VMD Tcl script that builds the backbone (N, CA, C; Angstrom):
set m [mol new atoms 546]
animate dup $m
set s [atomselect $m all]
$s set {name element resname resid chain x y z} {
  {N N MET 1 A 150.234 75.133 144.864}
  {CA C MET 1 A 149.576 75.705 146.146}
  {C C MET 1 A 150.534 76.729 146.370}
  {N N TYR 2 A 149.876 78.146 147.368}
  {CA C TYR 2 A 150.439 78.724 147.763}
  {C C TYR 2 A 150.049 78.709 149.417}
  {N N TYR 3 A 151.011 79.696 150.337}
  {CA C TYR 3 A 150.723 79.548 151.442}
  {C C TYR 3 A 150.892 81.180 152.207}
  {N N GLY 4 A 150.053 81.746 152.792}
  {CA C GLY 4 A 150.277 83.080 153.424}
  {C C GLY 4 A 151.166 83.364 154.557}
  {N N ASN 5 A 150.913 82.025 155.463}
  {CA C ASN 5 A 151.838 82.073 156.476}
  {C C ASN 5 A 151.731 80.772 157.601}
  {N N ILE 6 A 152.289 80.330 158.311}
  {CA C ILE 6 A 152.738 79.347 159.384}
  {C C ILE 6 A 152.489 80.031 160.418}
  {N N LYS 7 A 151.996 79.254 161.176}
  {CA C LYS 7 A 151.811 79.739 162.658}
  {C C LYS 7 A 152.483 78.697 163.631}
  {N N TYR 8 A 153.273 78.796 163.992}
  {CA C TYR 8 A 153.791 77.945 165.284}
  {C C TYR 8 A 153.659 78.072 166.645}
  {N N SER 9 A 153.145 77.188 167.592}
  {CA C SER 9 A 152.601 77.493 168.541}
  {C C SER 9 A 151.333 78.389 169.082}
  {N N ASP 10 A 150.526 78.047 167.855}
  {CA C ASP 10 A 149.039 78.482 167.455}
  {C C ASP 10 A 148.207 77.930 168.849}
  {N N ILE 11 A 147.646 78.832 169.424}
  {CA C ILE 11 A 146.539 78.577 170.117}
  {C C ILE 11 A 145.139 78.834 169.985}
  {N N ALA 12 A 144.803 79.533 168.786}
  {CA C ALA 12 A 143.656 80.123 168.596}
  {C C ALA 12 A 142.581 79.168 167.824}
  {N N ASN 13 A 143.366 78.131 166.850}
  {CA C ASN 13 A 142.309 77.919 165.817}
  {C C ASN 13 A 142.880 76.304 165.916}
  {N N GLY 14 A 142.080 75.899 167.298}
  {CA C GLY 14 A 141.777 74.207 167.553}
  {C C GLY 14 A 142.214 74.065 168.878}
  {N N GLU 15 A 142.282 72.917 169.308}
  {CA C GLU 15 A 142.518 72.636 170.663}
  {C C GLU 15 A 143.973 72.359 170.903}
  {N N GLY 16 A 144.587 72.804 171.905}
  {CA C GLY 16 A 146.046 72.871 171.958}
  {C C GLY 16 A 146.849 73.540 171.628}
  {N N VAL 17 A 147.884 73.611 171.728}
  {CA C VAL 17 A 148.790 74.256 171.029}
  {C C VAL 17 A 149.538 73.735 169.478}
  {N N ARG 18 A 149.492 74.494 168.359}
  {CA C ARG 18 A 149.272 73.627 167.033}
  {C C ARG 18 A 149.951 74.453 166.108}
  {N N THR 19 A 150.523 73.698 165.155}
  {CA C THR 19 A 150.729 74.608 163.602}
  {C C THR 19 A 149.958 74.712 163.262}
  {N N SER 20 A 149.504 75.983 162.378}
  {CA C SER 20 A 148.572 76.466 161.663}
  {C C SER 20 A 149.236 76.777 160.146}
  {N N LEU 21 A 148.597 75.982 159.465}
  {CA C LEU 21 A 148.932 76.753 157.823}
  {C C LEU 21 A 147.997 77.287 156.953}
  {N N PHE 22 A 147.964 78.753 156.722}
  {CA C PHE 22 A 147.181 79.527 156.124}
  {C C PHE 22 A 147.335 79.537 154.507}
  {N N VAL 23 A 146.621 78.607 153.922}
  {CA C VAL 23 A 146.443 78.488 152.237}
  {C C VAL 23 A 146.105 79.353 151.728}
  {N N SER 24 A 146.475 79.993 150.738}
  {CA C SER 24 A 146.129 81.196 149.553}
  {C C SER 24 A 145.257 80.068 148.698}
  {N N GLY 25 A 144.069 81.569 148.150}
  {CA C GLY 25 A 143.035 81.519 147.224}
  {C C GLY 25 A 141.843 80.734 147.982}
  {N N CYS 26 A 141.152 81.780 147.602}
  {CA C CYS 26 A 139.701 81.405 148.297}
  {C C CYS 26 A 138.490 82.064 147.099}
  {N N THR 27 A 137.437 81.409 146.731}
  {CA C THR 27 A 136.580 82.288 145.889}
  {C C THR 27 A 135.027 82.483 146.816}
  {N N HIS 28 A 135.265 82.372 148.041}
  {CA C HIS 28 A 133.977 82.928 148.979}
  {C C HIS 28 A 133.596 83.895 149.273}
  {N N HIS 29 A 134.803 84.739 149.436}
  {CA C HIS 29 A 134.996 86.296 149.805}
  {C C HIS 29 A 134.328 86.808 150.571}
  {N N CYS 30 A 133.881 86.057 152.061}
  {CA C CYS 30 A 133.011 86.238 152.668}
  {C C CYS 30 A 133.221 87.805 153.519}
  {N N LYS 31 A 132.104 88.435 153.264}
  {CA C LYS 31 A 131.940 89.668 154.015}
  {C C LYS 31 A 132.860 89.847 155.574}
  {N N GLU 32 A 133.834 90.679 155.766}
  {CA C GLU 32 A 134.486 90.970 156.767}
  {C C GLU 32 A 135.378 89.814 156.885}
  {N N CYS 33 A 135.531 89.362 156.188}
  {CA C CYS 33 A 136.948 88.111 156.152}
  {C C CYS 33 A 137.587 88.955 156.915}
  {N N PHE 34 A 138.737 87.754 158.020}
  {CA C PHE 34 A 139.574 88.862 158.480}
  {C C PHE 34 A 141.154 88.272 157.809}
  {N N GLN 35 A 141.102 87.962 157.027}
  {CA C GLN 35 A 142.067 87.581 155.727}
  {C C GLN 35 A 141.993 87.859 154.345}
  {N N PRO 36 A 141.301 88.909 153.946}
  {CA C PRO 36 A 141.194 89.030 152.501}
  {C C PRO 36 A 142.363 88.799 151.682}
  {N N GLU 37 A 143.640 89.329 152.064}
  {CA C GLU 37 A 144.432 89.036 150.927}
  {C C GLU 37 A 144.793 87.467 150.763}
  {N N THR 38 A 144.389 86.749 151.288}
  {CA C THR 38 A 144.412 85.151 150.846}
  {C C THR 38 A 143.481 84.905 150.009}
  {N N TRP 39 A 142.394 85.599 149.573}
  {CA C TRP 39 A 141.668 85.168 148.543}
  {C C TRP 39 A 142.334 85.043 147.337}
  {N N ASN 40 A 143.625 85.445 146.950}
  {CA C ASN 40 A 144.432 85.753 146.131}
  {C C ASN 40 A 145.269 84.250 145.817}
  {N N PHE 41 A 145.237 83.402 144.577}
  {CA C PHE 41 A 145.655 81.788 145.061}
  {C C PHE 41 A 147.461 81.890 144.752}
  {N N SER 42 A 147.913 83.224 144.287}
  {CA C SER 42 A 148.980 83.778 144.544}
  {C C SER 42 A 149.687 84.180 145.467}
  {N N PHE 43 A 148.911 84.475 146.536}
  {CA C PHE 43 A 149.775 84.918 147.653}
  {C C PHE 43 A 150.388 84.267 148.812}
  {N N GLY 44 A 151.579 84.784 148.872}
  {CA C GLY 44 A 152.615 84.281 149.841}
  {C C GLY 44 A 153.607 83.611 149.070}
  {N N GLN 45 A 153.800 82.595 149.538}
  {CA C GLN 45 A 154.865 82.097 149.127}
  {C C GLN 45 A 154.309 80.340 148.258}
  {N N GLU 46 A 155.398 79.734 147.405}
  {CA C GLU 46 A 154.824 78.477 146.794}
  {C C GLU 46 A 155.131 77.469 147.997}
  {N N PHE 47 A 154.117 76.612 148.085}
  {CA C PHE 47 A 154.253 75.309 149.134}
  {C C PHE 47 A 155.307 74.635 148.704}
  {N N THR 48 A 156.186 74.444 149.260}
  {CA C THR 48 A 157.267 73.498 148.934}
  {C C THR 48 A 157.730 72.015 149.830}
  {N N ASP 49 A 158.243 71.332 149.186}
  {CA C ASP 49 A 158.686 69.883 150.212}
  {C C ASP 49 A 159.319 70.900 151.371}
  {N N GLU 50 A 160.088 71.508 151.144}
  {CA C GLU 50 A 160.960 72.038 152.243}
  {C C GLU 50 A 159.986 72.570 153.469}
  {N N VAL 51 A 159.024 73.389 152.880}
  {CA C VAL 51 A 158.040 73.827 154.068}
  {C C VAL 51 A 157.349 72.842 154.605}
  {N N ALA 52 A 156.935 71.709 153.799}
  {CA C ALA 52 A 155.997 70.669 154.695}
  {C C ALA 52 A 157.045 69.830 155.538}
  {N N ASP 53 A 158.449 69.665 155.239}
  {CA C ASP 53 A 159.377 69.215 156.241}
  {C C ASP 53 A 159.241 70.047 157.496}
  {N N GLN 54 A 159.489 71.393 157.295}
  {CA C GLN 54 A 159.211 72.298 158.339}
  {C C GLN 54 A 157.934 72.405 159.330}
  {N N ILE 55 A 157.070 72.119 158.639}
  {CA C ILE 55 A 155.601 71.373 159.311}
  {C C ILE 55 A 155.743 70.203 159.942}
  {N N ILE 56 A 156.315 69.119 159.324}
  {CA C ILE 56 A 156.346 68.219 160.264}
  {C C ILE 56 A 157.474 68.001 161.173}
  {N N GLU 57 A 158.098 68.466 161.165}
  {CA C GLU 57 A 159.225 68.838 162.059}
  {C C GLU 57 A 158.848 69.375 163.229}
  {N N SER 58 A 157.916 70.524 163.188}
  {CA C SER 58 A 156.875 71.444 164.109}
  {C C SER 58 A 156.006 70.477 164.942}
  {N N LEU 59 A 155.719 69.263 164.292}
  {CA C LEU 59 A 154.530 68.600 165.067}
  {C C LEU 59 A 155.432 67.766 165.804}
  {N N LYS 60 A 156.636 67.554 165.457}
  {CA C LYS 60 A 156.987 66.151 166.345}
  {C C LYS 60 A 157.526 66.876 168.034}
  {N N ALA 61 A 157.192 68.119 168.324}
  {CA C ALA 61 A 157.747 68.570 169.611}
  {C C ALA 61 A 156.266 68.271 170.274}
  {N N PRO 62 A 156.375 67.557 171.692}
  {CA C PRO 62 A 155.426 67.068 172.366}
  {C C PRO 62 A 154.530 67.979 172.847}
  {N N TRP 63 A 154.513 69.052 172.848}
  {CA C TRP 63 A 153.538 69.986 173.437}
  {C C TRP 63 A 152.503 70.335 172.223}
  {N N VAL 64 A 153.022 70.096 170.873}
  {CA C VAL 64 A 152.278 70.560 169.890}
  {C C VAL 64 A 150.923 69.304 169.508}
  {N N GLU 65 A 149.888 69.878 169.709}
  {CA C GLU 65 A 148.451 68.607 169.685}
  {C C GLU 65 A 148.439 68.619 168.584}
  {N N GLY 66 A 148.575 69.185 167.252}
  {CA C GLY 66 A 148.357 68.927 165.880}
  {C C GLY 66 A 148.594 70.053 164.650}
  {N N LEU 67 A 148.031 69.824 163.397}
  {CA C LEU 67 A 147.789 70.729 162.380}
  {C C LEU 67 A 146.748 71.031 162.569}
  {N N THR 68 A 146.266 72.529 162.079}
  {CA C THR 68 A 145.511 73.093 161.476}
  {C C THR 68 A 145.478 73.965 160.313}
  {N N VAL 69 A 144.740 73.688 158.919}
  {CA C VAL 69 A 144.705 74.369 157.935}
  {C C VAL 69 A 143.880 75.126 157.551}
  {N N LEU 70 A 143.670 75.948 157.231}
  {CA C LEU 70 A 142.831 76.844 157.097}
  {C C LEU 70 A 143.491 78.086 155.891}
  {N N GLY 71 A 142.543 79.253 156.081}
  {CA C GLY 71 A 142.858 80.131 154.930}
  {C C GLY 71 A 142.534 81.374 154.943}
  {N N GLY 72 A 142.387 81.930 153.596}
  {CA C GLY 72 A 142.120 81.412 152.420}
  {C C GLY 72 A 140.935 80.429 152.733}
  {N N GLU 73 A 141.176 79.576 151.673}
  {CA C GLU 73 A 140.270 78.085 151.725}
  {C C GLU 73 A 141.076 76.720 151.191}
  {N N PRO 74 A 141.103 76.022 152.457}
  {CA C PRO 74 A 141.514 74.819 152.118}
  {C C PRO 74 A 141.054 73.937 150.982}
  {N N MET 75 A 139.518 73.865 151.074}
  {CA C MET 75 A 138.791 73.171 150.089}
  {C C MET 75 A 138.272 73.652 148.669}
  {N N GLU 76 A 139.348 74.676 148.494}
  {CA C GLU 76 A 139.607 75.049 146.813}
  {C C GLU 76 A 139.933 73.887 146.146}
  {N N PRO 77 A 139.105 73.264 145.401}
  {CA C PRO 77 A 139.611 72.314 144.237}
  {C C PRO 77 A 141.385 72.268 144.275}
  {N N VAL 78 A 141.909 73.034 143.972}
  {CA C VAL 78 A 143.208 73.460 143.669}
  {C C VAL 78 A 144.677 72.773 145.068}
  {N N ASN 79 A 143.677 73.685 145.868}
  {CA C ASN 79 A 144.673 72.878 147.333}
  {C C ASN 79 A 144.073 71.788 148.041}
  {N N GLN 80 A 142.915 71.519 147.536}
  {CA C GLN 80 A 142.641 69.768 148.070}
  {C C GLN 80 A 143.807 69.026 147.711}
  {N N HIS 81 A 144.322 69.078 146.496}
  {CA C HIS 81 A 144.951 68.192 145.879}
  {C C HIS 81 A 146.640 68.760 146.104}
  {N N GLY 82 A 146.930 69.778 146.516}
  {CA C GLY 82 A 147.702 70.005 147.099}
  {C C GLY 82 A 148.247 69.572 148.667}
  {N N LEU 83 A 147.215 69.731 149.750}
  {CA C LEU 83 A 146.859 69.085 151.083}
  {C C LEU 83 A 147.117 67.946 150.960}
  {N N VAL 84 A 146.568 66.733 150.147}
  {CA C VAL 84 A 146.873 65.762 150.409}
  {C C VAL 84 A 148.028 65.088 150.722}
  {N N PRO 85 A 149.045 65.324 150.166}
  {CA C PRO 85 A 150.424 64.967 150.303}
  {C C PRO 85 A 150.543 64.909 151.572}
  {N N LEU 86 A 150.545 66.512 151.973}
  {CA C LEU 86 A 151.069 66.850 153.462}
  {C C LEU 86 A 150.065 66.459 154.567}
  {N N LEU 87 A 149.214 66.172 154.489}
  {CA C LEU 87 A 148.405 65.522 155.294}
  {C C LEU 87 A 148.183 63.898 155.643}
  {N N ARG 88 A 148.853 63.205 154.481}
  {CA C ARG 88 A 149.188 61.707 154.416}
  {C C ARG 88 A 150.541 62.001 155.298}
  {N N ARG 89 A 151.403 62.944 155.053}
  {CA C ARG 89 A 153.093 62.692 155.965}
  {C C ARG 89 A 152.801 63.209 157.159}
  {N N VAL 90 A 151.925 64.052 157.646}
  {CA C VAL 90 A 151.314 63.961 158.995}
  {C C VAL 90 A 150.893 63.146 159.861}
  {N N ARG 91 A 150.055 61.804 158.759}
  {CA C ARG 91 A 149.434 60.711 159.523}
  {C C ARG 91 A 150.426 59.920 159.926}
  {N N ALA 92 A 151.721 59.857 158.340}
  {CA C ALA 92 A 152.591 58.503 158.668}
  {C C ALA 92 A 153.708 59.341 159.675}
  {N N GLU 93 A 154.316 60.426 159.715}
  {CA C GLU 93 A 155.258 60.761 160.280}
  {C C GLU 93 A 155.279 61.622 161.721}
  {N N ALA 94 A 154.057 61.723 161.956}
  {CA C ALA 94 A 153.579 62.742 163.347}
  {C C ALA 94 A 152.258 61.677 163.778}
  {N N PRO 95 A 152.208 60.600 163.922}
  {CA C PRO 95 A 151.748 59.600 164.538}
  {C C PRO 95 A 151.199 60.339 166.180}
  {N N GLY 96 A 149.626 60.243 166.277}
  {CA C GLY 96 A 149.366 60.740 167.430}
  {C C GLY 96 A 148.624 62.272 167.086}
  {N N LYS 97 A 149.333 63.173 166.237}
  {CA C LYS 97 A 148.417 64.099 166.066}
  {C C LYS 97 A 147.569 64.634 165.406}
  {N N ASN 98 A 146.686 65.233 165.857}
  {CA C ASN 98 A 145.298 65.581 164.863}
  {C C ASN 98 A 144.953 66.590 163.761}
  {N N ILE 99 A 144.266 66.685 163.037}
  {CA C ILE 99 A 144.551 67.656 161.853}
  {C C ILE 99 A 142.891 68.324 162.085}
  {N N TRP 100 A 142.900 69.450 162.086}
  {CA C TRP 100 A 141.794 70.557 162.089}
  {C C TRP 100 A 141.679 71.200 160.660}
  {N N CYS 101 A 140.474 71.243 160.093}
  {CA C CYS 101 A 140.562 72.211 158.942}
  {C C CYS 101 A 139.422 73.013 158.839}
  {N N TYR 102 A 139.413 74.385 158.775}
  {CA C TYR 102 A 138.563 75.197 158.639}
  {C C TYR 102 A 138.000 75.454 157.022}
  {N N THR 103 A 137.037 75.503 156.798}
  {CA C THR 103 A 136.640 75.626 155.416}
  {C C THR 103 A 135.443 76.360 155.724}
  {N N GLY 104 A 135.010 77.089 154.230}
  {CA C GLY 104 A 133.846 78.340 154.159}
  {C C GLY 104 A 132.767 77.380 153.487}
  {N N ASP 105 A 132.921 76.087 153.081}
  {CA C ASP 105 A 132.189 75.178 152.711}
  {C C ASP 105 A 130.997 74.336 153.839}
  {N N ARG 106 A 130.150 73.683 153.126}
  {CA C ARG 106 A 129.392 72.924 154.182}
  {C C ARG 106 A 129.792 71.318 153.946}
  {N N PHE 107 A 129.704 70.810 154.987}
  {CA C PHE 107 A 130.232 69.133 154.683}
  {C C PHE 107 A 129.207 68.560 153.604}
  {N N GLU 108 A 128.140 68.795 153.620}
  {CA C GLU 108 A 127.168 68.234 152.734}
  {C C GLU 108 A 127.601 68.668 151.308}
  {N N ALA 109 A 128.121 69.636 151.162}
  {CA C ALA 109 A 128.726 70.264 149.627}
  {C C ALA 109 A 129.969 69.529 149.058}
  {N N LEU 110 A 130.699 69.345 150.308}
  {CA C LEU 110 A 131.759 68.667 150.037}
  {C C LEU 110 A 131.958 67.177 149.833}
  {N N VAL 111 A 130.706 66.278 150.533}
  {CA C VAL 111 A 130.873 65.149 150.015}
  {C C VAL 111 A 130.037 64.598 148.746}
  {N N ASP 112 A 129.313 65.930 148.403}
  {CA C ASP 112 A 127.928 65.349 147.284}
  {C C ASP 112 A 128.613 65.134 146.018}
  {N N PRO 113 A 128.932 64.366 145.357}
  {CA C PRO 113 A 129.975 64.350 144.398}
  {C C PRO 113 A 129.316 64.821 142.791}
  {N N GLN 114 A 128.380 65.789 143.031}
  {CA C GLN 114 A 127.265 66.692 141.801}
  {C C GLN 114 A 128.210 67.733 142.381}
  {N N SER 115 A 128.518 67.870 143.486}
  {CA C SER 115 A 128.953 69.545 143.801}
  {C C SER 115 A 130.585 70.382 143.017}
  {N N PRO 116 A 130.573 71.146 142.869}
  {CA C PRO 116 A 131.737 71.580 142.102}
  {C C PRO 116 A 132.988 71.571 143.155}
  {N N ARG 117 A 132.154 71.675 144.396}
  {CA C ARG 117 A 133.455 71.346 145.614}
  {C C ARG 117 A 134.375 70.060 145.605}
  {N N HIS 118 A 133.626 69.292 145.426}
  {CA C HIS 118 A 134.012 67.600 145.554}
  {C C HIS 118 A 134.887 67.374 144.021}
  {N N THR 119 A 136.298 67.239 144.367}
  {CA C THR 119 A 137.059 66.465 143.076}
  {C C THR 119 A 137.877 65.147 143.973}
  {N N ASP 120 A 138.459 64.596 142.947}
  {CA C ASP 120 A 138.773 63.085 143.124}
  {C C ASP 120 A 139.971 63.082 144.370}
  {N N ALA 121 A 140.185 64.129 145.061}
  {CA C ALA 121 A 141.312 64.113 146.405}
  {C C ALA 121 A 139.893 64.683 147.502}
  {N N THR 122 A 138.952 64.953 147.237}
  {CA C THR 122 A 138.216 64.957 148.771}
  {C C THR 122 A 137.548 63.920 149.435}
  {N N ASP 123 A 137.356 62.784 149.094}
  {CA C ASP 123 A 137.078 61.766 149.978}
  {C C ASP 123 A 138.220 61.561 150.581}
  {N N GLU 124 A 139.675 61.616 150.152}
  {CA C GLU 124 A 141.016 61.012 150.969}
  {C C GLU 124 A 141.022 62.283 152.031}
  {N N LEU 125 A 140.998 63.856 151.522}
  {CA C LEU 125 A 141.474 64.778 152.192}
  {C C LEU 125 A 140.608 64.429 153.782}
  {N N LEU 126 A 139.121 64.405 153.382}
  {CA C LEU 126 A 138.211 64.401 154.343}
  {C C LEU 126 A 138.662 63.027 155.491}
  {N N SER 127 A 139.245 62.073 155.013}
  {CA C SER 127 A 139.267 60.940 155.813}
  {C C SER 127 A 140.999 60.978 156.479}
  {N N LEU 128 A 141.383 62.427 156.156}
  {CA C LEU 128 A 142.813 62.476 156.973}
  {C C LEU 128 A 142.727 63.408 157.916}
  {N N ILE 129 A 141.125 64.285 157.984}
  {CA C ILE 129 A 141.084 65.266 158.781}
  {C C ILE 129 A 140.052 64.833 160.398}
  {N N ASP 130 A 140.504 65.251 161.332}
  {CA C ASP 130 A 139.692 65.202 162.677}
  {C C ASP 130 A 138.640 65.646 162.976}
  {N N VAL 131 A 138.848 67.285 162.866}
  {CA C VAL 131 A 138.138 67.739 163.396}
  {C C VAL 131 A 137.897 69.135 161.825}
  {N N LEU 132 A 136.653 69.212 161.251}
  {CA C LEU 132 A 136.214 70.023 160.085}
  {C C LEU 132 A 135.270 71.196 160.980}
  {N N VAL 133 A 135.871 72.507 160.542}
  {CA C VAL 133 A 135.108 73.409 161.072}
  {C C VAL 133 A 134.571 74.009 159.623}
  {N N ASP 134 A 133.156 73.685 159.755}
  {CA C ASP 134 A 132.401 74.471 158.083}
  {C C ASP 134 A 131.592 75.328 158.714}
  {N N GLY 135 A 131.558 75.849 156.787}
  {CA C GLY 135 A 130.432 76.723 156.982}
  {C C GLY 135 A 130.845 78.451 156.527}
  {N N PRO 136 A 130.100 79.091 156.113}
  {CA C PRO 136 A 131.106 80.343 155.856}
  {C C PRO 136 A 131.089 81.303 157.252}
  {N N PHE 137 A 131.874 82.237 157.491}
  {CA C PHE 137 A 131.696 83.241 158.478}
  {C C PHE 137 A 130.718 84.136 158.221}
  {N N GLU 138 A 129.295 84.493 158.993}
  {CA C GLU 138 A 128.369 85.197 158.929}
  {C C GLU 138 A 128.588 86.169 159.724}
  {N N ARG 139 A 129.172 87.416 159.522}
  {CA C ARG 139 A 128.799 88.712 160.333}
  {C C ARG 139 A 127.415 88.834 161.334}
  {N N ASP 140 A 126.421 88.669 160.588}
  {CA C ASP 140 A 125.341 88.741 161.572}
  {C C ASP 140 A 124.958 87.772 162.500}
  {N N LEU 141 A 125.705 86.614 162.395}
  {CA C LEU 141 A 125.720 85.699 163.588}
  {C C LEU 141 A 127.439 85.199 164.251}
  {N N HIS 142 A 127.846 86.342 164.088}
  {CA C HIS 142 A 129.356 86.716 165.069}
  {C C HIS 142 A 128.780 86.555 166.473}
  {N N ASP 143 A 129.701 85.547 167.101}
  {CA C ASP 143 A 129.322 85.436 168.692}
  {C C ASP 143 A 131.010 85.082 169.437}
  {N N ILE 144 A 131.395 85.822 170.126}
  {CA C ILE 144 A 132.483 85.837 170.503}
  {C C ILE 144 A 132.556 84.653 171.798}
  {N N THR 145 A 131.398 84.177 172.092}
  {CA C THR 145 A 131.699 82.916 173.283}
  {C C THR 145 A 131.949 81.955 172.700}
  {N N LEU 146 A 131.838 81.675 171.346}
  {CA C LEU 146 A 131.907 80.307 170.530}
  {C C LEU 146 A 133.196 79.557 170.660}
  {N N ARG 147 A 133.309 78.177 170.889}
  {CA C ARG 147 A 134.572 78.077 170.714}
  {C C ARG 147 A 134.978 77.653 169.235}
  {N N PHE 148 A 136.543 78.075 169.035}
  {CA C PHE 148 A 136.812 77.822 167.623}
  {C C PHE 148 A 136.131 78.156 166.285}
  {N N ARG 149 A 135.285 78.834 166.427}
  {CA C ARG 149 A 134.531 79.304 165.417}
  {C C ARG 149 A 134.108 80.904 165.742}
  {N N GLY 150 A 133.723 81.586 164.712}
  {CA C GLY 150 A 133.262 83.008 164.586}
  {C C GLY 150 A 132.016 83.199 164.685}
  {N N SER 151 A 131.076 82.407 163.675}
  {CA C SER 151 A 129.745 82.654 163.631}
  {C C SER 151 A 129.250 81.321 163.712}
  {N N SER 152 A 127.632 81.613 164.642}
  {CA C SER 152 A 126.974 80.158 165.390}
  {C C SER 152 A 126.404 79.474 164.057}
  {N N ASN 153 A 126.761 79.755 162.820}
  {CA C ASN 153 A 125.965 78.818 161.764}
  {C C ASN 153 A 127.356 77.877 161.596}
  {N N GLN 154 A 128.258 78.259 161.755}
  {CA C GLN 154 A 129.552 77.046 161.510}
  {C C GLN 154 A 129.331 76.124 162.611}
  {N N ARG 155 A 129.991 74.984 162.368}
  {CA C ARG 155 A 129.724 73.462 162.904}
  {C C ARG 155 A 131.442 73.016 163.405}
  {N N LEU 156 A 132.131 72.250 164.617}
  {CA C LEU 156 A 132.757 71.578 164.590}
  {C C LEU 156 A 132.500 70.040 164.340}
  {N N ILE 157 A 132.602 69.594 163.223}
  {CA C ILE 157 A 132.462 68.506 162.636}
  {C C ILE 157 A 133.327 67.380 163.224}
  {N N ASP 158 A 133.083 66.241 163.658}
  {CA C ASP 158 A 134.278 65.275 163.939}
  {C C ASP 158 A 133.529 64.174 162.850}
  {N N VAL 159 A 135.041 64.338 162.365}
  {CA C VAL 159 A 134.753 63.700 160.720}
  {C C VAL 159 A 134.887 62.246 160.599}
  {N N PRO 160 A 136.060 61.401 161.395}
  {CA C PRO 160 A 135.725 59.941 161.487}
  {C C PRO 160 A 134.517 59.568 162.186}
  {N N ALA 161 A 134.236 60.041 163.060}
  {CA C ALA 161 A 132.726 59.809 163.037}
  {C C ALA 161 A 131.021 60.030 162.666}
  {N N THR 162 A 131.668 61.037 161.638}
  {CA C THR 162 A 130.539 61.339 160.405}
  {C C THR 162 A 130.867 60.541 158.954}
  {N N LEU 163 A 131.732 60.265 159.304}
  {CA C LEU 163 A 132.084 59.376 157.918}
  {C C LEU 163 A 131.794 57.967 158.473}
  {N N GLU 164 A 132.071 57.518 160.065}
  {CA C GLU 164 A 131.418 56.296 160.063}
  {C C GLU 164 A 129.691 56.038 160.224}
  {N N ALA 165 A 129.018 57.438 160.688}
  {CA C ALA 165 A 127.657 57.261 161.166}
  {C C ALA 165 A 127.125 57.329 159.475}
  {N N GLY 166 A 127.781 58.442 158.978}
  {CA C GLY 166 A 126.920 58.850 157.182}
  {C C GLY 166 A 126.203 59.668 157.461}
  {N N GLU 167 A 126.125 60.489 159.028}
  {CA C GLU 167 A 125.338 61.530 159.111}
  {C C GLU 167 A 126.004 62.486 159.805}
  {N N VAL 168 A 126.091 63.959 160.060}
  {CA C VAL 168 A 126.876 64.661 160.730}
  {C C VAL 168 A 126.844 64.369 161.809}
  {N N VAL 169 A 128.137 64.512 162.847}
  {CA C VAL 169 A 128.417 64.112 164.297}
  {C C VAL 169 A 129.353 65.353 164.371}
  {N N LEU 170 A 128.842 65.942 165.545}
  {CA C LEU 170 A 129.418 67.465 166.304}
  {C C LEU 170 A 130.198 66.918 166.878}
  {N N TRP 171 A 131.810 67.754 167.008}
  {CA C TRP 171 A 132.620 67.211 167.625}
  {C C TRP 171 A 132.547 68.290 169.601}
  {N N THR 172 A 132.760 67.505 169.964}
  {CA C THR 172 A 132.571 68.401 171.712}
  {C C THR 172 A 134.013 68.502 172.532}
  {N N GLY 173 A 135.019 67.851 171.967}
  {CA C GLY 173 A 136.348 68.086 172.716}
  {C C GLY 173 A 136.143 67.690 174.115}
  {N N ASP 174 A 137.222 67.968 174.822}
  {CA C ASP 174 A 137.395 67.775 176.216}
  {C C ASP 174 A 136.062 68.146 176.819}
  {N N GLU 175 A 135.390 67.277 177.801}
  {CA C GLU 175 A 134.251 67.492 178.427}
  {C C GLU 175 A 134.826 69.060 179.564}
  {N N GLU 176 A 135.631 68.860 180.095}
  {CA C GLU 176 A 135.781 69.596 181.130}
  {C C GLU 176 A 135.963 71.273 180.662}
  {N N LEU 177 A 136.700 71.352 179.244}
  {CA C LEU 177 A 136.921 72.710 178.902}
  {C C LEU 177 A 135.835 72.850 178.104}
  {N N ALA 178 A 134.552 72.206 177.544}
  {CA C ALA 178 A 133.570 72.433 176.740}
  {C C ALA 178 A 132.369 73.112 177.824}
  {N N ARG 179 A 132.724 72.756 179.130}
  {CA C ARG 179 A 131.567 73.547 180.125}
  {C C ARG 179 A 132.044 74.907 180.887}
  {N N HIS 180 A 133.129 75.119 180.165}
  {CA C HIS 180 A 133.574 76.428 180.212}
  {C C HIS 180 A 133.107 77.371 179.495}
  {N N SER 181 A 132.254 78.357 179.853}
  {CA C SER 181 A 131.656 79.545 179.031}
  {C C SER 181 A 132.272 81.035 179.233}
  {N N MET 182 A 132.251 81.975 178.533}
  {CA C MET 182 A 132.685 83.280 178.213}
  {C C MET 182 A 131.787 84.006 179.349}
}
mol reanalyze $m
mol bondsrecalc $m
mol representation Tube
mol addrep $m
C-alpha cells in the first residue's frame, strides 16, 4: 500500500483534531475529485512499519481525537489488506481514539459478499471503524453546509451501531455541534 499524504492536527476530516492518512489508489475516478493524483496506486510513498509507528505516536497526544483514513480509496481491495494491521494497532495502542474512514463505495456494497469490493479483510476492517462516510462525491449534489462530507448523497454511518442493528444507522455526533448551521 502507498500513501500520498499524512496530515497531523487535521480539523477538516472528522470531528475534533485528527491524524489523517491519505492512501493511494482509486478506481472510482469521481468527477471533480479534489485529489486525482491519488488515483494512482503507486502515488506517494510506500506505507511502512515506521510510518505506522509515526501515526500511532501522533494519536497519543491528548488533543487528538482519532485517525481518519481517506484517499484515494481506502476500500480498494489492496488497501483494505494494508489498513487492517494499522487499525488493529490503533485500537490496541491508542485506546479511546476513534477511527473515521471516507469511501466512494456504498456501505451495502462493502458488506455484500458478492460485491467485488468485499474481500476477506472487509468485515474486520469495518469492525474497526467508528464512522464511515460513504458514497461517491457527486458535483451536482455538492453542498458546503454539510458536516464532514461534500455532497448530499454521502452518509455519515455509525458503523458499530449499524453492525449491531443489521441496518444503516446514521452518525449524528455531538448534539450541540449538530445544531449549528452555516
